[in-house]
C-alpha positions in Angstrom: 137.3 81.5 81.9 137.5 78.7 79.5 135.9 74.9 79.8 138.4 72.3 80.3 138.8 69.9 77.2 136.1 67.4 76.4 135.1 65.5 73.4 132.1 66.6 71.3 129.6 63.9 70.0 127.5 64.7 67.3 124.7 62.2 67.0 122.3 62.0 64.0 119.6 60.0 65.3 117.9 59.7 68.8 119.2 56.1 68.9 122.7 57.6 68.6 122.0 59.9 71.3 120.9 57.6 73.7 123.5 55.2 73.1 126.2 57.9 73.9 124.2 58.6 77.0 124.5 55.4 78.1 128.1 54.7 77.4 129.2 58.2 79.5 126.4 58.5 81.6 127.1 61.2 84.3 130.4 62.1 82.6 128.5 63.3 79.8 126.3 66.6 79.3 123.5 67.2 76.7 123.6 70.6 74.2 120.7 71.7 72.6 120.6 75.3 72.6 123.6 75.9 74.8 122.0 78.8 77.1 122.4 76.9 80.2 125.2 74.5 79.6 128.0 76.5 78.2 128.1 79.2 80.5 128.1 76.6 83.1 131.0 75.2 81.5 132.8 78.4 81.2 132.5 79.2 84.8 133.6 75.7 85.8 130.3 74.5 87.5 130.1 71.8 84.8 132.8 69.6 83.9 131.5 66.8 81.5 134.0 64.9 79.7 131.8 64.6 76.7 129.5 66.7 75.2 126.6 65.2 73.2 125.4 67.8 70.4 121.5 67.3 69.6 121.3 69.4 67.0 122.1 67.2 64.0 118.7 64.9 65.0 116.3 65.6 62.2 113.1 67.0 62.8 113.2 68.3 66.5 113.2 71.8 65.9 109.5 71.7 64.8 106.4 73.3 66.2 103.3 71.7 65.4 99.8 72.8 66.3 96.3 71.4 65.8 93.0 71.9 67.4 93.7 70.0 70.1 97.2 70.6 71.3 100.5 72.4 70.4 103.6 70.5 70.2 107.2 71.8 70.7 110.4 69.8 69.5 113.4 69.5 71.8 115.1 71.9 69.5 112.7 74.5 68.8 114.0 77.7 70.3 112.0 80.3 72.5 111.9 82.7 69.3 110.4 80.2 66.9 107.6 79.9 69.6 107.5 83.7 70.0 106.5 83.8 66.4 103.4 81.8 66.4 100.4 84.1 65.5 96.7 83.9 66.9 95.8 81.6 63.3 98.4 79.2 64.0 96.9 78.4 67.7 94.1 77.2 69.6 92.4 80.4 71.1 93.2 78.8 74.8 97.0 78.6 73.9 97.7 82.1 73.1 99.7 82.9 76.3 102.2 80.3 75.0 103.9 82.8 72.4 103.5 85.7 75.2 105.7 83.6 77.3 108.4 83.0 74.9 108.7 86.8 73.9 109.0 87.8 77.7 111.5 84.7 78.7 114.6 86.5 77.4 116.4 89.1 75.4 116.4 88.5 71.3 120.0 87.1 71.1 118.9 84.4 74.0 115.7 83.7 72.5 117.1 82.6 69.1 119.5 80.1 70.5 117.8 79.0 73.9 115.3 76.3 73.5 112.4 75.8 75.4 112.6 72.3 76.4 116.5 73.1 77.5 114.9 75.7 79.8 112.4 73.6 81.1 114.6 70.7 81.9 117.5 72.7 83.4 115.2 74.0 86.3 115.9 77.6 86.6 115.0 79.5 89.3 112.8 82.5 88.0 112.0 80.7 84.5 108.3 80.9 83.5 108.0 78.0 81.6 107.2 75.4 84.1 104.6 77.4 85.8 102.8 78.2 82.4 103.3 74.9 81.1 102.1 73.0 84.5 98.9 75.2 84.3 98.2 74.0 81.0 98.4 70.7 81.7 101.6 69.7 79.4 103.4 66.7 79.2 107.1 66.2 78.3 108.0 63.2 76.3 111.2 61.7 77.4 113.5 58.7 76.3 115.7 56.2 78.1 118.0 53.8 76.6 116.9 51.0 79.1 113.5 52.4 80.7 112.1 53.1 77.0 109.6 56.0 76.9 107.7 58.4 79.3 105.3 61.2 79.0 106.0 63.3 82.4 104.6 66.3 84.0 106.9 69.5 83.6 107.8 69.4 87.4 109.3 65.7 86.8 111.3 66.4 83.6 114.4 68.2 85.3 115.0 65.3 87.7 114.5 62.6 84.8 117.0 64.6 82.5 119.5 64.4 85.5 119.3 60.6 85.5 120.1 60.1 81.6 116.4 60.7 80.2 116.6 62.9 77.2 113.5 65.1 76.6 112.1 64.9 73.0 109.2 67.3 73.1 106.7 69.1 74.8 102.9 68.5 74.4 100.7 71.5 75.4 96.8 70.2 75.3 94.3 73.0 74.3 91.8 71.9 76.9 91.3 75.3 78.9 92.2 78.9 79.6 94.9 80.0 82.2 95.7 83.1 84.4 99.2 84.1 84.3 100.8 87.0 86.2 104.7 88.2 87.2 106.3 90.5 89.4 110.1 91.2 90.1 111.9 90.7 93.4 115.1 92.2 94.4 116.7 90.4 97.2 120.1 89.6 98.5 121.4 92.1 95.7 119.9 90.1 92.6 116.7 90.6 90.7 114.3 87.5 90.6 111.2 86.8 88.6 108.2 85.1 90.4 105.7 83.8 88.0 102.3 82.4 88.7 99.9 80.6 86.6 96.5 79.0 87.7 93.9 77.1 86.1 90.6 76.2 87.3 90.4 72.4 88.3 87.8 69.8 87.0 87.0 68.6 90.6 86.7 72.3 91.8 89.0 74.9 93.0 92.3 75.6 90.9 95.5 74.4 90.4 98.4 76.7 91.2 101.8 76.6 89.8 104.5 79.3 91.2 108.1 79.7 89.8 111.0 81.8 90.8 110.9 80.9 94.9 112.9 78.1 94.6 114.8 75.9 92.2 112.0 74.1 90.9 108.1 74.9 90.1 105.5 74.2 93.0 102.0 73.0 92.4 99.3 73.6 95.0 95.8 72.7 94.6 93.4 75.2 96.7 89.6 74.6 97.2 89.0 78.5 96.2 90.6 81.4 95.5 89.8 83.8 98.3 92.1 86.2 99.4 92.6 84.2 102.9 93.5 81.2 100.8 95.9 82.9 98.7 97.4 84.9 101.6 98.1 81.5 103.2 99.5 80.1 100.4 101.8 83.0 99.8 103.0 82.8 103.0 103.8 79.2 103.0 105.7 79.0 99.8 107.6 82.3 100.7 108.5 80.7 103.7 110.9 78.0 101.6 113.0 80.7 100.1 116.6 80.8 101.4 116.8 84.2 102.5 120.2 86.1 103.0 121.3 85.5 106.6 123.5 88.9 106.9 122.3 91.8 109.1 122.9 95.0 108.6 124.9 97.8 111.0 121.5 99.2 112.5 120.7 95.8 113.7 117.7 95.0 111.4 117.6 91.5 110.3 117.5 91.3 106.5 116.5 87.7 106.6 113.2 88.8 108.2 112.9 91.6 105.9 113.2 89.4 103.0 110.8 86.8 104.2 108.2 89.7 104.1 109.6 91.0 100.6 108.9 87.4 99.1 105.7 87.1 100.8 104.3 90.0 99.7 105.4 89.6 96.0 103.9 86.2 96.2 100.6 87.4 97.3 100.8 89.9 94.6 101.5 87.4 91.9 98.6 85.1 93.1 96.2 87.7 93.1 97.1 89.1 89.7 96.8 85.5 88.3 93.6 85.2 90.0 92.5 88.0 88.2 93.4 87.1 84.8 91.9 83.6 85.3 88.5 84.9 86.1 88.7 87.2 82.9 89.8 84.6 80.7 87.3 82.3 81.6 84.1 84.3 81.7 
């Protein structure tokens, strides 16, 4: 399929982009890497009258790190982040380029942006869990509401309300544990990602992606097997399983719940193990 005709705007500054967003509102869409917008338009799922191409805004493709944080510009691609070496980053942030390399095949990495992936709210994307565990903040601008720095779970909602994400700032305050598993359900393959970090007040912050369309965040008192099993059961219960039944009379919905529960429990335990190893 081909998208319906649309008007293309190419702002050269953030102010011009904000003005275009204010003028066209819900009838417009932002284009950065295009890895989410273009397929949606081709399939007819998204039909904007105006596309605002952000690639002409100077300085947004950069990645900068110092001893305290990593800043990822709005146009920085997965590949740009994947090429960061150990000497470029604080040691606590060593997992960031690993996530970038595992995000997608090379042709997608060189076009897709980290900020675009995060704000699109993809089910199965690893970035929300990892950046959430690191305590990252997303810098956002709105033509009327000004400037905001929000958590990763808030960014997709604000992006749908006309805010423009300008950067992600990842602090280098602590190490995390991360794990992924693949689940095949309802004829499709999903990736479930867990990232967790020790909380300053005790216990741990646990982020999960891949179960629903947005990342979930839980704070647990400890990381015992019983607590992780209980958390896995609760989160897997939120998955919208297939209602179809087989000819034998078995209930695939129940089977899928069990599958999601087992996968979630596995990814939680693997992330706990890595967190313990990384913080010894």
